[in-house]
C-alpha positions in Angstrom: 14.5 -19.5 -3.8 12.4 -17.4 -6.2 8.6 -16.8 -6.5 6.6 -19.9 -6.9 3.5 -20.2 -9.1 0.3 -20.5 -7.1 -2.9 -22.3 -7.9 -5.8 -19.9 -8.6 -5.8 -16.6 -10.4 -2.5 -15.2 -11.7 -2.2 -11.5 -12.2 -1.7 -9.9 -15.6 -1.3 -6.5 -14.0 1.5 -4.3 -15.1 3.1 -1.2 -13.5 5.2 1.2 -15.6 7.0 4.3 -14.4 8.1 7.0 -16.9 10.3 9.9 -16.1 9.1 10.3 -12.5 10.8 13.2 -10.8 10.3 14.5 -7.2 11.6 17.7 -5.7 11.1 18.4 -1.9 12.0 21.7 -0.4 14.2 22.5 -3.4 16.0 19.1 -3.2 15.8 16.6 -6.1 14.8 13.3 -4.5 13.9 11.4 -7.7 15.3 12.2 -11.1 13.5 10.9 -14.2 12.9 7.4 -12.8 11.8 4.8 -15.3 11.1 1.1 -14.6 8.6 -1.6 -15.4 7.4 -4.5 -13.2 6.8 -7.9 -14.8 3.3 -9.4 -14.3 4.5 -11.7 -11.5 7.6 -12.1 -9.4 9.7 -9.9 -7.1 11.5 -6.8 -8.3 13.9 -5.7 -5.5 14.7 -2.0 -5.2 18.1 -1.5 -3.7 20.5 1.4 -3.3 22.3 3.5 -0.7 20.4 5.3 2.1 18.9 8.4 0.8 18.6 7.1 -2.8 14.9 7.7 -2.9 13.6 4.2 -2.6 10.9 4.8 0.0 10.0 8.1 -1.6 9.4 6.2 -4.9 6.9 3.8 -3.3 5.0 6.7 -1.8 4.8 8.4 -5.2 3.6 5.2 -6.9 0.4 4.9 -4.8 0.0 8.7 -4.4 0.7 9.0 -0.7 2.8 11.8 -2.2 1.2 13.5 -5.1 3.6 16.4 -5.9 5.7 14.6 -8.5 6.1 15.0 -12.2 6.1 12.2 -14.8 3.8 9.3 -15.4 2.9 6.2 -13.5 0.7 3.7 -15.3 -1.1 0.6 -13.9 -2.6 -1.5 -16.6 -2.0 1.5 -19.0 -4.2 3.7 -16.7 -2.4 6.8 -15.3 -2.6 6.8 -11.5 -3.0 10.6 -11.6 -6.4 10.0 -13.2 -7.3 6.9 -11.2 -11.1 6.4 -10.9 -12.1 7.2 -7.4 -8.8 9.0 -6.7 -5.9 8.1 -4.4 -7.9 6.1 -1.9 -9.2 3.8 -4.7 -5.7 3.5 -6.1 -4.2 2.5 -2.7 -6.7 -0.4 -2.6 -5.2 -1.5 -6.0 -1.5 -0.9 -5.0 -1.0 -2.4 -1.5 1.9 -1.0 0.6 3.4 -2.7 3.6 5.7 -0.5 5.7 8.9 -1.2 7.6 7.2 -1.5 11.0 3.9 -3.4 11.4 1.0 -1.2 12.3 -1.9 -2.9 14.1 -5.0 -1.1 15.2 -6.7 -1.4 18.6 -9.1 -4.3 18.6 -9.1 -7.9 17.6 -7.2 -9.8 14.9 -10.4 -10.2 13.0 -11.1 -6.4 13.2 -7.6 -5.7 11.9 -8.0 -8.0 8.9 -11.3 -6.3 8.0 -10.2 -2.8 8.8 -9.9 -1.5 5.2 -13.4 -2.6 4.2 -16.5 -0.5 4.4 -18.9 -1.0 7.3 -21.3 -3.2 5.5 -18.5 -5.4 4.1 -17.0 -5.8 7.5 -20.3 -7.2 8.7 -20.9 -9.5 5.8 -17.4 -10.8 4.9 -17.6 -14.6 5.5 -15.1 -16.5 7.7 -13.9 -18.3 4.6 -12.5 -15.1 3.2 -10.8 -14.2 6.4 -9.3 -17.7 6.4 -8.2 -17.2 2.8 -6.2 -14.0 3.3 -4.7 -15.1 6.7 -3.7 -18.4 4.9 -2.1 -16.4 2.1 -0.2 -14.4 4.7 1.0 -17.6 6.4 -0.9 -16.8 9.6 -4.2 -18.8 9.7 -2.8 -21.9 11.4 -1.4 -19.7 14.2 -4.4 -17.4 14.8 -7.4 -19.2 13.3 -8.8 -20.2 16.6 -8.3 -16.9 18.3 -9.5 -14.3 15.9 -11.1 -12.3 18.7 -7.9 -11.9 20.7 -6.2 -8.5 20.6 -4.0 -8.0 17.6 -1.4 -6.3 19.8 -0.9 -9.7 21.6 0.8 -11.1 18.4 4.6 -11.1 18.0 6.2 -8.5 15.7 6.5 -11.1 12.9 2.9 -12.2 13.3 1.8 -8.5 13.3 3.7 -7.9 10.0 1.9 -10.9 8.4 -1.4 -9.5 9.8 -0.6 -6.3 7.9 -0.1 -8.4 4.8 -3.4 -10.1 5.3 -5.1 -6.8 5.8 -3.7 -5.6 2.5 -4.7 -8.8 0.7 -8.3 -8.4 2.0 -8.6 -5.4 -0.4 -7.5 -7.7 -3.3 -4.6 -5.6 -4.5 -3.3 -6.1 -8.0 0.3 -5.2 -7.0 2.0 -5.3 -3.6 4.8 -3.0 -2.5 6.8 -3.7 0.6 9.3 -1.3 2.3 11.9 -3.1 4.4 9.2 -5.5 5.8 11.7 -7.6 7.8 14.1 -5.0 9.1 12.7 -5.1 12.7 12.3 -8.9 12.8 14.5 -11.7 14.1 16.0 -14.1 11.5 13.3 -16.7 12.0 10.4 -14.3 11.6 12.3 -12.8 8.6 12.4 -16.1 6.8 8.7 -16.7 7.4 7.9 -13.3 5.9 10.2 -14.0 2.9 8.4 -17.3 2.2 5.0 -15.6 2.5 6.0 -12.9 0.0 7.6 -15.3 -2.3 4.4 -17.3 -2.5 2.3 -14.2 -3.1 4.7 -13.1 -5.9 3.8 -16.3 -7.8 0.5 -14.6 -8.8 1.1 -10.8 -8.6 3.9 -8.3 -9.2 5.8 -7.4 -6.0 8.1 -4.4 -5.5 10.4 -4.9 -2.5 12.7 -2.3 -0.9 15.6 -3.8 1.1 19.0 -2.8 2.4 19.9 -6.4 2.9 21.8 -7.7 -0.1 21.7 -11.3 1.1 17.9 -11.0 1.2 17.9 -9.4 -2.2 19.9 -12.3 -3.6 17.4 -14.8 -2.0 14.2 -13.3 -3.3 14.8 -11.1 -6.3 14.0 -12.0 -9.9 14.7 -8.5 -11.0 16.9 -5.8 -9.4 16.4 -2.1 -9.8 19.4 -0.2 -8.5 18.6 3.4 -7.4 21.3 5.9 -6.6 20.9 9.6 -6.0 17.3 9.5 -7.2 18.2 7.8 -10.5 17.7 4.3 -11.8 21.3 3.3 -12.6 20.6 -0.2 -13.6 17.6 -2.5 -14.0 18.5 -6.2 -14.7 17.6 -9.8 -13.9 18.9 -10.6 -10.4 21.4 -13.2 -11.4 22.9 -10.9 -14.0 23.0 -7.9 -11.7 24.8 -9.7 -8.9 27.2 -11.6 -11.0 27.9 -9.2 -13.9 26.6 -5.7 -13.2 27.0 -3.4 -16.2 27.4 0.0 -14.6 30.4 1.2 -12.6 28.1 2.5 -9.9 26.5 -0.9 -9.5 29.9 -2.6 -9.2 31.1 -0.1 -6.6 27.9 -0.5 -4.6 28.2 -4.2 -4.5 31.9 -4.1 -3.7 31.3 -1.9 -0.7 28.3 -3.9 0.5 29.7 -7.4 0.3 27.6 -9.5 2.6 29.3 -12.2 4.6 26.0 -13.8 5.4 25.3 -17.4 4.2 23.2 -16.9 1.0 
């Protein structure tokens, strides 16, 4: 199943990476990375452990700022983003591997990233909208003032998605968002992100090749800090062009039901 078109506004936002390199403590983490995200749909970033996948995400939204090269969002360099890194991170949402909920209620967590005045004036309809987009409203709509920590891990991860959506990001990046979840919760998160990808670009890091096959429209294969291959998912998994890609798939054959 691939991203589904949604009713409402569809993104025309574009992210382009040109020759991005990152060196940490004398070690080359990323080496002249270049890639482009389509306006909608899921681009899955795969590769062996230590390939630089998570590091790349943190460079893109300037959680790490000591890289060289160019990252453009809608032709605007992120290094010169109006308002700086904080404003950029509202535009490029990032969901981490483990859900992070803050002390307080479900409602407070959804509103957390907003300014104080916005938190007071945001209507319930908007809260319902983002929780609905995250596939969570039906489960928590009548208990918004319950502690966020009372939710299951899968629900907490969807709450993190809703919190990111409240900031109205143009692009969403997710780093192993289902790795700590059971299979049922994993599939719920997958459906949620597939629906969101129908109206915005989504960059998804995963080690799970079965998951990559289920959700990806485009695959970016990263190895030793370099983009080895970037291709439509069906082409990559059936006829990879690069030797490194073929070897990676050969050694990571998944016996899961796809």
